[in-house]
C-alpha positions in Angstrom: 28.5 -28.2 -21.6 25.5 -27.6 -19.1 23.5 -24.2 -18.7 23.8 -23.0 -15.7 20.5 -22.5 -14.0 19.3 -19.0 -13.4 18.1 -17.4 -10.1 15.7 -15.2 -12.3 12.1 -15.2 -13.3 13.0 -13.3 -16.4 10.3 -10.8 -15.9 10.9 -7.5 -17.7 10.7 -5.9 -14.0 9.6 -6.7 -10.6 5.8 -7.2 -10.8 5.2 -5.0 -7.7 7.0 -1.9 -9.3 5.1 -2.4 -12.4 1.7 -2.2 -10.2 3.2 0.7 -8.6 3.9 2.5 -11.7 0.5 1.6 -13.1 -1.1 3.3 -10.1 0.8 6.3 -10.2 0.6 6.9 -14.0 -3.7 6.6 -13.1 -3.5 8.6 -9.8 -1.8 11.7 -12.2 -4.2 11.0 -15.3 -7.0 11.0 -12.9 -5.9 14.4 -11.1 -5.5 16.4 -14.7 -8.7 14.4 -16.5 -10.9 13.9 -13.6 -14.2 11.7 -14.7 -16.7 10.8 -12.3 -17.5 6.9 -12.5 -19.8 6.1 -9.1 -21.6 8.2 -6.8 -20.4 8.5 -3.0 -20.6 6.4 -0.8 -21.1 3.3 -3.2 -17.4 3.9 -4.7 -16.0 3.5 -0.9 -18.0 0.3 -0.6 -17.2 -1.3 -3.4 -13.8 -0.5 -4.2 -13.1 -1.2 -0.3 -14.7 -4.8 -0.8 -12.3 -5.4 -3.7 -9.3 -3.7 -2.0 -10.2 -6.2 0.7 -9.9 -9.4 -1.3 -7.4 -8.2 -3.2 -5.3 -8.3 0.5 -7.0 -11.6 1.2 -5.6 -13.3 -2.0 -2.1 -11.9 -1.4 -1.9 -12.5 2.5 -3.0 -16.4 1.7 -0.7 -16.7 -1.2 1.9 -15.4 1.0 1.3 -17.8 3.6 0.9 -20.9 1.3 4.7 -19.9 0.2 6.1 -20.0 3.6 4.3 -23.0 4.5 5.9 -24.4 1.6 9.5 -23.2 2.1 9.1 -21.7 -1.4 10.6 -18.3 -1.9 7.7 -15.5 -2.6 9.7 -13.0 -5.3 9.3 -13.4 -8.8 13.4 -13.1 -9.0 13.8 -16.0 -6.9 13.6 -20.1 -8.3 10.6 -21.8 -6.5 11.4 -24.8 -4.5 7.7 -26.1 -4.4 4.8 -26.3 -6.8 2.0 -24.8 -4.8 -1.4 -26.1 -5.5 -4.1 -25.3 -2.8 -5.8 -22.6 -1.0 -6.0 -19.6 -3.7 -3.9 -21.5 -6.1 -7.2 -23.7 -6.8 -8.8 -19.9 -7.8 -5.6 -18.6 -10.0 -2.6 -19.8 -11.1 -1.0 -16.3 -10.4 -2.9 -15.5 -7.3 -0.4 -12.6 -6.7 -1.0 -10.9 -10.0 -4.6 -11.4 -9.6 -4.7 -9.5 -6.2 -2.6 -6.7 -8.0 -5.0 -6.4 -10.8 -7.8 -6.4 -8.3 -6.0 -3.7 -6.3 -6.3 -1.3 -9.2 -9.4 -1.9 -10.0 -10.4 -1.6 -6.2 -8.3 2.0 -6.5 -10.0 2.7 -9.4 -13.5 2.4 -8.1 -12.9 3.8 -4.4 -10.7 7.2 -6.0 -13.2 7.4 -8.8 -10.7 7.3 -11.6 -11.6 6.0 -15.2 -7.7 5.6 -16.0 -7.1 3.1 -13.5 -9.8 1.0 -14.9 -8.3 1.5 -18.3 -4.6 1.0 -16.9 -5.8 -2.5 -15.1 -6.0 -4.3 -18.8 -2.8 -2.9 -19.6 -1.0 -4.1 -16.3 -2.4 -7.8 -17.0 -1.2 -7.5 -20.6 2.8 -6.2 -19.4 2.4 -9.1 -16.5 1.0 -11.6 -19.2 3.7 -11.0 -21.7 6.6 -9.7 -19.8 6.3 -11.5 -16.1 4.3 -14.9 -16.9 5.2 -15.4 -20.5 8.8 -14.7 -19.4 8.7 -17.3 -16.9 7.8 -20.3 -19.4 10.7 -18.8 -21.9 13.1 -19.9 -18.9 
């Protein structure tokens, strides 16, 4: 009997929702236990540049997916392997952009909790999304 092909990545949850949950948790922890990291205006300059890099990565990845006529959502099965553009730099530029966004927000908001949660997010994505795709 042939196994039916799943239209799911096998991720534990949609990665953007995981990122939003991590950001929300970090903001709440930052409000409850604030810690100064970088003096203004540098926090806004450095954080803004990292957030801009994050947005460039994700916009470029989405553009390449559209050009290749392959779906962006992780729960859909890709139709084409994209290997040019930002995919030369990273195998998972969308996940990289999410991590950069969390780090950029950590700097901009002067929030050490978001820094710590960026590492947690990376591990959740590594084991809950990337490794899950390899199993399927």
